[in-house]
N, C-alpha and C positions, 0 to 999 in steps of 0.2 A: 337197258339202262341208260338214258341220256347224260352224256358229259356237260357239265356246266362250262360255257364259253366265256373267257375274260374279255373285258372292253378292247384291249389290244389286239387280241387275236381276231375279234370280230371286225375291227377295223382293217386288218391286214387282209382277211378275206374279202371284204368289199372292195378294197383297193386293187386287189388282184382280178377280181370279176369284173371291175369296170375297166381295167387295164386291157383285159382280153376282148369284151365289147368294144372298146375304141379302137383295137387294131382292124376290126371289121370295117371300120367307118373312115379309115385313114385316106387321105388324098395324097397319092404317091408323088404328085407333082409338087404339093406344098412341102412335103417330106423332103424332096430333093433340094428345093430352093432353100428350105431353113436349113439343111446341112452344108449347102454351099455358103451361106450367110455366117453360120458358125464357123466354118473352115477359114473364111475370110477375115473374120474379127481376129481369129486365132493367130493367123500370119501377121497382121498389122497391130497386133496388142501392144508392141513395144513403142512403135511411133505414136500410137494413140495416147499411151500412159506418159510419154516424154512430152508431147503436146500440152497434155492437162496440166502437168507439173510446172511446165513454162508459166502458164496463166496463175497457177497457184503461188508460185515464187514472185511473179509480179505484184500479186495482191500483198503478199506479206513484206515486200520491199517497201510499200508506202508506209508502213508501221515500223520500218527501220529493223526487220527480223531477216536474218540470213539463215539458211538451212546447210547443216552439215552435209558431207558425202554419205555418211551412214543414215541419216535420215531420209536423204534423197533416195537411196537404194530400198529403203523400207517404203516409202511412199510409192515408188514405181511398182514394185512387186504387189503391192495391194491393189493399185489401179490395174495392173494386167488381169488379174483374178477377177475384178469387178466387171470389166469390159467383157470379158469371156462370158461370165455369169450372166450379164445381161443379154448378151446375144443368144444364149440358151434359154433364157426365159422368154424371150420374144417368140423363138422357135416353137416352144412348147405352147405357148398361148394360140398360135396360129394352128398347131396340130390337134391340141385339145381344149377347145375354148370354154367348155361349161362343164365336162363331167368330172367325176371324182378322181381319175388319174390326173388330169390337168391340175386339180387342186392340191394332190399330194406333191406333185413334181414342182409346183410353184412354192410349197412350204420348204421343200429340199433346198432349192435355190435360194431362197430367202434366208435359210439356215447358214448356207455357204457364205452368203454376202455379210450376214451378221458376225460371224466367226472371222472373217476376214478384215473387217471393219476394227472390230473390237481387239481382235489380235494385233493388227497394227498400232493401234492406240496403247495396248498394254506395253509393247515393246519399244514404242516411242515416248514412255512416260518420262523416263530418266532424261533424254535430251531435251524434252519440252520443260522438265521442272528446271533445268540448267539454265533456261533463259530468264529465270529469276535474278540471275547475278549477272554482272558486267565483267567479263574475264579480262578486259583491257584496263581494268583499274586496279587489280591486284594479281600478283604471281602466286597466290594461294586461293584454291577454288573454295567456293561457299558450301557448308554442309547442308545438301539438299536431298540426302538419301530418305529422310523420312517424309517429305514431300512427295518422292517416288512412291513410297509404299502406300501412302494414303490413295494416290491417284490410281495405283494398280487395283487396290481393293474396290475402288469406286467403279473401275472399268469392268472388272469381274462380276459385280452386283448389276451394272446395268446390262451388261450382255447376257446373264443368264435370265434377266428379267424379259429382255426382248426375245430370246428363244422360246421361252415358255410361253409368252404372247402369240408368237407365230403359229405355234402348234395348238393353240386355244386352250391350254392348259389353267384352268381357274386357279389363281393364286391370290384372290381378294381376300379369303380368310387369314392367309398368311400374311399378307401385307398388313391387314388389321393388326395381327399379334406383333408383327415388327412395329408398327407405329407406335402401340402401347408401350411396347419394350424400350423403344427408342425414346419416348418421352421421357420414361423412368430413368433410363441412362444419362439422358441429357441434364435432368436435374440433378443427379448423384455426380456427374462429371462435368459440372458447369465450369469449375476452376480450370479441369484440363482443356475444355473446349475453348475457354478464354485465352488461356497461354497457347493453345495451338494456332488460333486467328492472330494473336500478337506475335508469334513467331513467324508466320507468314508475311506478316505486314513489315516487320523489321527486314526480312530478306527482300520483299518486294521493293521497298524503299531505298534499298542499299545502304542503310545505316553503317553498317559493318559487316564484315566479312570473316570466315575462319583465318587466323593468323593476324588480325589487325589488332593494334594497341588502341584500347579505348579507356575513357574515363568517366565513370558512373557518377553524374551529378556531384562532383566535387568529393566523392566519398574515397575511391582507391582508384589507382591505375593497373590494368593487366591486360594480358592477352587472350583473345578469343582462341578457344580450342575447338570447341563444338556446339553445334546449334541443333538442340534435338527437339522432341514434340513438346514437353512442357517447359523445359529450362535452356539455359545458355551456359556453359561451362567457361568460366573466366578464370586464369590462373593469373595471380598478382606476381607482381616483382618479388615478393617475399616467398613465392613458390606454393602459396597456398591455394588450393582449388576452391572456387566459389561457383555454386549452382544457383543462378539468379533466375527466377521466373521471368519467362517471356514478357508477360503484361508489364512487370515493373520496369523492365528495359523500354518497353513500348511507350511508358508514360514519364519516363525520365528523360533528363537532358544528358546526352551521350555524346562525349567529345572524342572524335575519331582522329587520332594522331597519325595513323598511317595514311589517311587521306591528305595530309599535308603535301604541298607542293615545294616548299620552302620553310626554312627555319628563320625565325627572328633573332637578330642580335640588339639589344638595346643596353647601352651602359654609358656611364659618364667619365669622362678623363678629367681629374682634378688637377689643376695647375696652381702652383703658388701665387699668392696674391702680389708677390714682388715682381712677377712676370711683366714684362713689357708688352706693348701692343705689338711689335713686330714679332716677338717670341710667340705669342699667344697665336697670331695668325699663321706664323710658320707651321706650328703643331697641327692646327686646322687643315691647312692645305697639304701637309703631309699626309695626314689620315684620309683626305679626299684622294690623293694620288693613289696611295695603298688600295683604297676601295674600287678604283678605276682600273687598275693594272694588273692586281695580283690574281684575277681569274677565280677568286673564292667566292664572288658574290653575284647575286642575280642583279642584272642592270636593266632589264625590260621595265615597261611602263607600269607592269601590274605588282610591281615590288618597290614601295615607297622607300626613299634615299635621303636621310635628313642627317648632315654633319654639320653643327652650328655650334658657335659658342653661345651657351644657352642662359646662364645666369650666374649670380654669386652665391657660392656656398658659404657655411659657417666659417670656413679657413682655406678657401680656394675660389679660383674662378674655373666654371666647370664648362666642358666641350661635350654637348649631346652626339652620341653615335646610335643611329636608328637604321639599320640594314638587314638584309636578307640574304639567307645563304643560296648556293645554287639549287641544292637538292635537300631532301627531307631525312636523309640519313643521319642518324645520330653521332656515329662515330666520325663521319666527315663534318658535322658541326663542331665537335670538341676540337677537331683538328684546325678548321678554320678559326676557331676563338682562342686557340693557342697562338696560331701565327699572327693574328690581329693583336693580342698583347703584346708579343715580343716587338712587333712594328711599332706600337706606340712608344714603347720604352727607348726604342733607338731614335724615333723622330723627336721625341721629348729631349733627349740627350744631344743630339745634333741641332736642335734650336738654342741650344745654352740656358736652359731651364730644367727644372726639376718637377715630378709630382709632389703634389702637396699632401701631408697625412693629417689626419684630425688633431687639433691643437686646442688648447683652452687656457686663457691668460686670466690669473687671478690677480686682482689688484687690491692691496691691503692700505687703507687710510693711515696716513702717517701718525694723527693724534692717537688712533686706536692702539697703533703700534707702540707708542711712547707710554700710553696709560698701561698697557699690558707690562712693560718692563718696570713701571712702577709698582704695580700690584705685587710682581715677583720678588721686588726688593724687601718689602714689608710683610712677605708670608712669613708664616711661624715656622714653615719647615726650611726657609733659607739659612 
């Protein structure tokens, strides 16, 4: 009774038989030179990988991308394996140019190369996802974990597809099913996909990062806590969490207060209308002196500085102050404002004048006043 042989068993039998036949046709000279070549490449694999990495880093430097030590170590390890794999591949093609043995070993080496490339890509998905943010702009890192997860899933999918293609396993039927399923899922999850793309856009444009204080189109001000697949968690100053869809943030005007370099101080100092010109100028010059010498304000060209007698108010002569603090910290802003207010009070007092307060003068016509007295005189209740 004959035993039925499976396709895998038949393939292995054919490969072993072909390998035994190929051994009889081997050129020992070629084998020796191939082994020498493999050994040589193995010995110089590290210098070769370092040299190739230098060229890769130079290419990335043109785009302003710098590699971390961890990324360099992963790329060096993958390059060493690929150089040795390439040397073994060349040796096998020389020893087994056309038969089944050479084809089998070539597939094995191709699988090793695919696993090496996609394995390195999988391990580096996190560092490369972190390139979406600018670490110099904030002390708090952006939430890119979900980007890393999506990248890792794509790497596994592409890697498995490449391996199956190398071994000539027909997956066209499976791909057709996956395509139909993907089309259905795309229709059912179009909102999720739209928010996913919007979230990637928000991060790549560096509109905000985790920890930034933002204002969403004049609605409310809050702190970004997490950027996820579908939504962004923003906690308002009332400590109420708000999950905002990424697409809404992408289409809205978002003010990022954490991106401020300076904070603006704009106010008017009202002086009494009875103040003389010399007193007004003394107050103005005193405020200018405080602005220049206190060390609280930004004096560079990128920060406007305006301290002038501006106009007449309803009951005062106003001095406009339009200046910028040195940093964006809100606590420091309050302290600078406090010192400026106290300095204005002292400067005004030393100038011999005072600040004006809102007043209103009511004038009563004399004829109307006398008429009112007469009416009261003849009133029945008098």
